[in-house]
C-alpha positions in Angstrom: 46.3 42.7 2.6 46.2 39.0 1.9 45.5 38.4 5.6 42.4 40.6 5.3 41.3 38.9 2.2 41.6 35.6 4.0 39.7 36.9 7.0 36.7 38.1 4.8 36.5 35.0 2.8 36.4 33.0 6.3 33.8 35.3 7.8 31.4 35.1 4.6 31.9 31.1 4.0 28.9 29.1 5.3 29.7 27.7 8.8 28.3 23.8 9.5 25.4 24.2 11.5 23.7 21.7 13.9 22.7 18.5 12.0 19.2 17.9 11.1 17.6 14.6 12.2 18.7 11.7 10.0 15.4 11.5 7.9 17.3 9.5 5.3 17.3 6.6 7.4 13.6 6.8 8.2 12.9 6.8 4.3 15.3 3.8 3.7 13.6 2.0 6.5 10.1 2.7 5.1 11.3 1.7 1.4 12.4 -1.7 3.1 9.2 -2.1 4.8 7.5 -1.6 1.3 9.7 -4.2 -0.3 8.8 -6.6 2.6 5.0 -6.2 1.8 5.4 -6.5 -2.1 7.1 -9.9 -1.3 4.4 -10.8 1.0 1.6 -10.1 -1.5 3.5 -11.7 -4.2 4.0 -15.0 -1.8 0.3 -14.6 -0.7 1.5 -14.8 2.9 -0.8 -13.3 5.2 1.1 -13.8 8.3 4.0 -11.7 6.8 1.4 -9.1 5.6 -0.5 -8.8 9.1 3.1 -8.4 10.7 3.5 -5.2 8.8 0.3 -3.6 10.0 -0.4 -2.0 13.3 -3.2 -3.6 15.5 -5.3 -0.7 14.6 -4.9 -0.9 10.8 -7.8 0.1 8.6 -8.2 -0.4 4.9 -10.9 1.9 3.1 -11.7 0.6 -0.5 -14.7 0.6 -2.7 -16.9 2.1 -0.2 -15.9 -0.3 2.4 -13.7 -0.1 5.6 -12.0 -3.1 6.9 -9.9 -3.8 10.1 -6.5 -5.4 10.0 -7.9 -9.2 10.1 -10.6 -8.2 7.4 -8.1 -6.4 5.1 -5.3 -9.3 5.2 -8.1 -11.7 4.4 -9.3 -9.4 1.5 -5.6 -9.1 0.3 -4.7 -12.9 0.2 -7.9 -14.5 -1.1 -6.4 -17.3 -3.4 -3.1 -18.3 -4.9 -0.2 -16.2 -4.9 -0.5 -13.0 -7.3 0.9 -13.2 -10.8 1.9 -9.4 -10.7 1.7 -6.9 -7.8 3.5 -3.3 -8.2 3.2 -0.5 -5.8 5.2 2.6 -7.1 5.7 5.0 -4.2 5.7 8.8 -4.7 5.5 12.0 -2.5 6.7 10.1 0.8 6.7 12.5 3.8 8.0 11.7 7.2 7.2 13.7 10.2 8.4 12.4 13.6 6.8 8.8 14.0 4.5 9.1 11.3 4.8 9.0 7.5 2.5 9.1 4.7 2.9 8.5 0.7 0.7 7.9 -2.2 0.9 4.8 -4.4 -0.1 3.6 -7.9 -0.8 0.1 -7.8 -1.3 -2.7 -10.2 -2.0 -6.2 -9.7 -3.0 -9.5 -11.5 -4.1 -12.7 -9.8 -6.5 -15.8 -10.5 -9.2 -16.5 -8.0 -10.9 -19.9 -7.4 -14.4 -18.7 -6.7 -16.3 -20.9 -4.0 -19.4 -19.1 -3.9 -18.5 -15.2 -4.4 -19.1 -13.1 -7.3 -19.1 -14.8 -10.5 -19.5 -18.5 -11.7 -19.4 -20.8 -8.7 -16.4 -23.1 -9.0 -14.8 -21.5 -11.9 -11.4 -19.9 -11.8 -11.4 -16.1 -12.5 -8.6 -13.7 -13.8 -8.7 -10.6 -11.7 -6.5 -7.4 -12.2 -6.6 -4.1 -11.0 -5.2 -0.6 -11.2 -5.6 2.6 -9.0 -4.1 5.1 -6.6 -3.9 4.7 -2.8 -2.8 6.9 0.0 -0.6 5.0 2.7 0.0 6.1 6.3 2.5 4.7 8.6 3.5 4.6 12.1 7.1 3.9 13.9 6.3 1.6 16.8 9.0 0.3 18.9 11.4 1.5 16.4 9.7 -0.4 13.2 7.7 1.2 10.7 4.3 -0.2 10.2 1.2 0.4 8.0 -1.7 2.1 9.9 -4.1 3.0 7.4 -4.7 2.3 3.4 -7.1 4.3 1.5 -7.9 3.6 -2.0 -8.6 6.8 -3.6 -9.4 5.4 -7.1 -9.5 2.0 -8.7 -10.5 0.1 -11.7 -10.9 -3.4 -11.2 -11.4 -6.0 -14.0 -12.6 -9.7 -13.7 -12.3 -12.0 -16.6 -11.6 -9.1 -18.9 -14.7 -7.2 -17.8 -15.1 -4.2 -15.5 -15.8 -5.5 -12.0 -17.5 -3.7 -9.0 -17.1 -5.6 -5.9 -20.0 -3.6 -4.3 -22.5 -5.0 -6.7 -23.4 -8.7 -6.1 -24.5 -10.7 -9.1 -28.0 -11.4 -8.7 -29.8 -14.3 -10.1 -32.0 -14.1 -13.2 -35.5 -13.1 -12.5 -38.0 -16.0 -12.5 -41.4 -15.8 -14.3 -44.3 -16.2 -12.0 -47.5 -17.7 -13.3 
């Protein structure tokens, strides 16, 4: 009788099946690349940032699209950032591709040498928003392939700032 109970228990027990691919290691690797990117942003290290992007990397933000070099130039315009945060959420890995959403916050200062704002003045810039990140695994290494800003709120010197709108000179009266 005890043998029958033991046999029944063994037959109903879950047997170990084939192991699923180790997705946890990809997630760990992606989080490590994310940490490297944050360190590169904080240090304003353009070369380190560029090394984490695929050659075909694109960034879409504020109605504009940038290639890899243009995006790096946009991300590193001045001194090192005071604060940079990207909070990862909803990371999905599928083979050699991955995607996640991120809430971002940053604070930095810019020395304006002819862009928007008063020329030659140092500006305080900050922003918050949500972005969609796509990554690809190339040569065993995870790299960023696309960044799309879904929503953002930018501030310059404590006032709302839209990079698409260039400040115009005051109208001069004609006589």
